[in-house]
C-alpha positions as CSV (number, residue, x, y, z in Angstrom):
1,M,-69.7,23.4,-5.9
2,G,-72.6,21.2,-5.1
3,E,-75.1,19.0,-6.9
4,D,-76.9,20.0,-10.1
5,Q,-79.0,22.6,-8.2
6,S,-75.9,24.9,-8.3
7,A,-75.7,25.8,-11.9
8,G,-72.4,27.2,-13.0
9,A,-70.6,25.3,-10.2
10,G,-67.3,25.4,-12.1
11,R,-65.7,25.2,-15.5
12,A,-63.4,22.2,-16.1
13,A,-61.6,20.5,-18.9
14,V,-60.6,16.8,-19.1
15,I,-57.8,15.8,-21.5
16,G,-58.5,12.3,-22.7
17,G,-62.0,10.7,-22.8
18,G,-61.1,7.0,-22.1
19,T,-62.4,5.1,-19.2
20,M,-60.8,7.3,-16.5
21,G,-61.3,10.6,-18.4
22,A,-65.0,9.8,-19.1
23,G,-65.6,9.0,-15.5
24,I,-63.9,12.2,-14.3
25,A,-66.0,14.2,-16.8
26,Q,-69.1,12.4,-15.6
27,V,-68.7,13.3,-11.9
28,L,-67.9,16.9,-12.9
29,L,-71.1,17.1,-14.8
30,E,-73.1,15.5,-12.0
31,A,-71.7,18.2,-9.7
32,G,-73.1,20.9,-11.9
33,C,-69.9,21.9,-13.8
34,E,-69.5,23.0,-17.4
35,V,-67.1,20.4,-18.9
36,V,-64.9,20.3,-22.0
37,V,-63.4,17.0,-23.0
38,V,-60.3,17.3,-25.2
39,E,-59.6,14.4,-27.6
40,A,-57.2,13.8,-30.5
41,D,-59.8,13.5,-33.3
42,D,-63.5,13.6,-34.0
43,D,-63.9,9.8,-33.7
44,A,-62.3,9.7,-30.3
45,A,-64.4,12.7,-29.2
46,D,-67.6,10.9,-30.3
47,R,-66.5,7.7,-28.4
48,A,-65.8,9.8,-25.3
49,R,-69.2,11.5,-25.4
50,G,-70.8,8.0,-25.8
51,R,-69.0,6.7,-22.7
52,I,-70.0,9.7,-20.6
53,A,-73.6,9.5,-21.8
54,D,-73.7,5.8,-20.9
55,G,-72.3,6.5,-17.5
56,L,-74.8,9.2,-16.8
57,A,-77.7,7.0,-17.9
58,R,-76.7,4.2,-15.6
59,R,-77.0,6.5,-12.5
60,K,-80.1,5.9,-10.5
61,D,-80.3,9.5,-9.1
62,A,-81.5,11.1,-12.2
63,G,-84.3,10.7,-14.8
64,P,-84.0,11.2,-18.6
65,D,-84.5,14.9,-18.3
66,E,-81.7,15.4,-15.8
67,V,-79.4,13.1,-17.8
68,E,-80.1,15.3,-20.8
69,A,-79.4,18.5,-18.8
70,R,-76.1,17.1,-17.6
71,L,-75.1,16.2,-21.1
72,G,-76.0,19.7,-22.2
73,R,-73.1,21.0,-20.1
74,L,-70.7,18.8,-22.0
75,R,-68.6,20.0,-24.9
76,T,-66.0,18.0,-26.8
77,V,-63.1,19.5,-28.8
78,T,-60.2,18.1,-30.7
79,G,-56.7,19.4,-29.9
80,L,-55.5,22.2,-27.7
81,D,-55.3,25.0,-30.3
82,A,-58.2,27.3,-29.1
83,P,-58.4,29.1,-25.7
84,L,-60.2,27.2,-22.9
85,D,-61.9,29.4,-20.3
86,V,-61.8,26.9,-17.4
87,E,-60.7,26.8,-13.8
88,L,-59.5,23.2,-13.7
89,V,-57.8,21.0,-16.2
90,V,-57.4,17.2,-15.4
91,E,-55.1,15.3,-17.8
92,A,-56.2,11.7,-18.0
93,I,-54.3,10.0,-20.8
94,P,-52.2,6.8,-20.6
95,E,-49.1,6.6,-18.5
96,I,-46.6,7.9,-21.1
97,P,-44.5,10.6,-19.5
98,A,-43.5,12.4,-22.8
99,A,-47.1,12.5,-24.0
100,K,-48.3,13.8,-20.6
101,R,-45.7,16.5,-20.5
102,D,-46.5,17.7,-24.1
103,L,-50.3,17.9,-23.4
104,L,-49.9,19.6,-20.1
105,A,-47.6,22.2,-21.6
106,A,-50.0,22.7,-24.5
107,A,-53.0,23.0,-22.0
108,E,-51.1,25.6,-19.9
109,K,-50.8,27.9,-22.9
110,V,-54.6,28.0,-23.7
111,V,-56.0,28.4,-20.2
112,P,-56.1,31.5,-17.8
113,P,-53.0,31.9,-15.6
114,G,-54.8,30.9,-12.4
115,T,-56.2,27.6,-13.8
116,L,-55.4,24.6,-11.7
117,L,-53.6,21.8,-13.7
118,G,-53.9,18.2,-12.4
119,S,-52.7,14.9,-13.8
120,N,-54.6,11.7,-13.1
121,T,-51.3,9.7,-13.2
122,S,-51.2,6.8,-10.7
123,S,-47.4,6.5,-10.5
124,L,-45.4,9.1,-12.5
125,S,-43.5,11.8,-10.8
126,I,-45.4,15.1,-10.5
127,T,-42.2,17.0,-10.1
128,E,-40.8,15.6,-13.3
129,L,-44.0,16.3,-15.3
130,A,-44.0,19.8,-13.9
131,G,-40.6,20.4,-15.6
132,A,-42.5,21.1,-18.9
133,L,-44.6,23.9,-17.3
134,E,-44.1,27.6,-17.0
135,R,-46.3,27.7,-13.9
136,P,-45.4,24.5,-11.9
137,E,-46.9,26.0,-8.8
138,R,-50.4,25.5,-10.2
139,F,-49.8,21.8,-11.0
140,L,-50.3,18.7,-8.9
141,G,-51.5,15.1,-9.1
142,M,-55.2,14.4,-8.9
143,H,-55.3,10.6,-8.8
144,F,-58.9,9.4,-9.3
145,F,-59.9,5.7,-8.9
146,N,-61.7,3.3,-11.2
147,P,-64.7,3.4,-11.5
148,V,-64.6,7.1,-10.8
149,P,-68.4,7.6,-10.2
150,L,-68.4,5.0,-7.4
151,S,-65.0,5.6,-5.8
152,A,-64.9,7.9,-2.8
153,L,-61.2,8.8,-3.0
154,V,-59.0,11.2,-4.9
155,E,-55.3,11.1,-4.0
156,I,-53.8,14.6,-4.2
157,V,-50.0,14.4,-5.0
158,V,-47.9,17.5,-4.1
159,G,-44.9,18.1,-6.3
160,E,-41.8,20.0,-5.2
161,A,-43.0,23.2,-6.8
162,T,-46.7,22.9,-6.0
163,A,-48.0,25.9,-4.1
164,P,-50.2,25.5,-0.9
165,D,-53.1,27.4,-2.5
166,A,-53.1,24.9,-5.4
167,V,-53.4,22.1,-2.9
168,A,-56.3,23.9,-1.1
169,A,-58.0,24.5,-4.4
170,A,-57.7,20.8,-5.4
171,R,-59.2,19.8,-2.1
172,R,-62.1,22.1,-2.6
173,W,-62.8,20.6,-6.1
174,V,-62.7,17.1,-4.7
175,A,-65.1,18.0,-1.9
176,G,-67.4,19.6,-4.5
177,L,-67.5,16.3,-6.3
178,G,-68.7,14.6,-3.1
179,K,-65.4,12.7,-2.6
180,E,-62.7,12.6,0.0
181,S,-59.1,13.5,-0.6
182,I,-55.8,12.5,0.9
183,E,-52.6,14.5,0.5
184,V,-49.3,12.7,-0.3
185,R,-45.8,13.8,-1.2
186,D,-44.6,13.1,-4.7
187,S,-42.7,9.8,-4.5
188,P,-42.7,6.7,-6.7
189,G,-46.2,5.1,-6.7
190,F,-47.5,7.8,-4.2
191,A,-49.3,6.0,-1.4
192,T,-52.2,4.1,-3.0
193,S,-50.5,2.7,-6.1
194,R,-47.5,1.6,-4.1
195,L,-49.5,-0.3,-1.6
196,G,-52.0,-1.6,-4.1
197,V,-49.4,-2.8,-6.5
198,A,-47.4,-4.5,-3.7
199,L,-50.5,-6.5,-2.7
200,G,-51.4,-7.3,-6.3
201,L,-47.9,-8.5,-7.2
202,E,-47.8,-10.8,-4.1
203,A,-51.1,-12.3,-5.0
204,I,-49.8,-13.0,-8.5
205,R,-46.7,-14.7,-7.0
206,M,-48.9,-16.8,-4.7
207,L,-51.0,-17.9,-7.8
208,E,-47.8,-18.6,-9.7
209,E,-46.5,-20.8,-6.8
210,G,-49.8,-22.7,-6.5
211,V,-50.5,-21.5,-3.0
212,A,-54.2,-21.1,-3.8
213,S,-56.6,-20.5,-6.8
214,A,-57.2,-16.9,-7.9
215,A,-60.8,-17.1,-6.6
216,H,-59.6,-18.3,-3.1
217,I,-56.9,-15.7,-2.9
218,D,-59.4,-13.0,-3.6
219,Q,-62.0,-14.5,-1.4
220,G,-59.6,-14.5,1.5
221,M,-59.0,-10.8,1.2
222,V,-62.6,-10.0,0.7
223,L,-63.9,-12.1,3.6
224,G,-60.9,-11.9,5.9
225,Y,-59.8,-8.3,5.4
226,R,-63.1,-6.8,4.2
227,H,-61.6,-5.6,0.9
228,P,-64.4,-4.7,-1.5
229,M,-62.6,-6.8,-4.2
230,G,-59.7,-9.2,-4.3
231,P,-56.3,-8.1,-5.7
232,L,-56.5,-10.5,-8.8
233,R,-60.0,-9.5,-9.7
234,L,-59.0,-5.8,-9.3
235,T,-56.0,-6.4,-11.5
236,D,-58.4,-7.6,-14.2
237,L,-60.4,-4.5,-13.8
238,V,-57.5,-2.1,-13.9
239,G,-55.6,-3.9,-16.6
240,L,-52.7,-6.3,-16.4
241,D,-50.7,-4.1,-18.8
242,V,-51.3,-1.1,-16.6
243,R,-50.2,-3.0,-13.5
244,L,-47.1,-4.3,-15.4
245,A,-46.1,-0.8,-16.4
246,I,-46.5,0.6,-12.9
247,A,-44.6,-2.4,-11.4
248,E,-41.7,-1.8,-13.8
249,H,-41.6,1.9,-12.9
250,L,-41.6,1.1,-9.2
251,A,-38.9,-1.6,-9.7
252,A,-36.7,0.9,-11.5
253,T,-37.2,3.5,-8.8
254,L,-37.7,1.6,-5.5
255,G,-35.9,-1.7,-6.1
256,P,-36.4,-5.4,-6.9
257,R,-39.3,-5.9,-4.4
258,F,-41.5,-4.5,-7.1
259,E,-40.1,-6.7,-9.9
260,P,-43.1,-8.1,-11.9
261,P,-43.7,-11.8,-11.6
262,A,-43.1,-13.9,-14.7
263,L,-46.8,-14.9,-14.7
264,L,-47.8,-11.2,-15.1
265,R,-45.4,-10.8,-18.0
266,Q,-46.6,-14.0,-19.7
267,K,-50.3,-13.0,-19.5
268,V,-49.6,-9.5,-20.9
269,A,-47.5,-11.0,-23.8
270,A,-50.4,-13.4,-24.5
271,G,-52.9,-10.5,-24.7
272,E,-54.7,-11.6,-21.5
273,L,-55.0,-8.0,-20.4
274,R,-58.2,-7.3,-18.6
275,K,-61.9,-7.9,-18.1
276,K,-62.9,-6.1,-21.3
277,S,-60.6,-8.3,-23.4
278,G,-62.3,-11.4,-22.0
279,R,-59.5,-12.8,-20.0
280,G,-57.0,-11.8,-17.3
281,F,-56.6,-13.8,-14.1
282,Y,-60.3,-14.8,-14.7
283,D,-62.2,-15.9,-17.7
284,W,-64.7,-13.1,-18.5
285,S,-65.9,-14.4,-21.8
């Protein structure tokens, strides 16, 4: 796969057209792929198409004609009832294990046997999700990062049943998107979420204890450690509810060092969830 000059670079489906799913679909389209986005209903499919169109239009590497050509390779469908002739499926719905298992099992039934199945989960066990599949050797984690078009990394998570050729195929797909991949063993939080959540939780505890303001904690990590964004601002971008869910999962599997701070629980309960809602650890209104 390459840039748009290589028409027919690949055929892929993305299940879920929210922020992450739309970003994944966007980079697949920009790499020349034919893309199907699967949503629950027509309204959700229309919203997904709108997100993808907006993302493509914001890119500075293409004019209106190229944006239109990329959108021409996008198709949206509702449900997983009809066959999908694709080589890759990336599931990108919220972190609800039962919902992910159901959709992955449904997707497996409507794609060719050799299709690679990936989950964009940031913390759930790939091995446990694979329990719903007839071909777990073709399944692995493909953890993209937000915002997908600007992030350079995809974390490939290898489950107990994942075959080596599936890992090699995933790495080829990632390279074809112009991104780098790292390979990690299936374990709670993988590598990136585990480290990222640990840093974010400690930053919240420091804010809770009055060690420093949110802005100064973040500024210290940006200027002192060259992080592109401070941990509290990043939590606002990812979503406090998302961070809370991951922390609760890690606390249950790895122990109390990942126990969510009271301040995080309070903000989620108050609806202070993220940048888009207007307030998290910062006032975005």
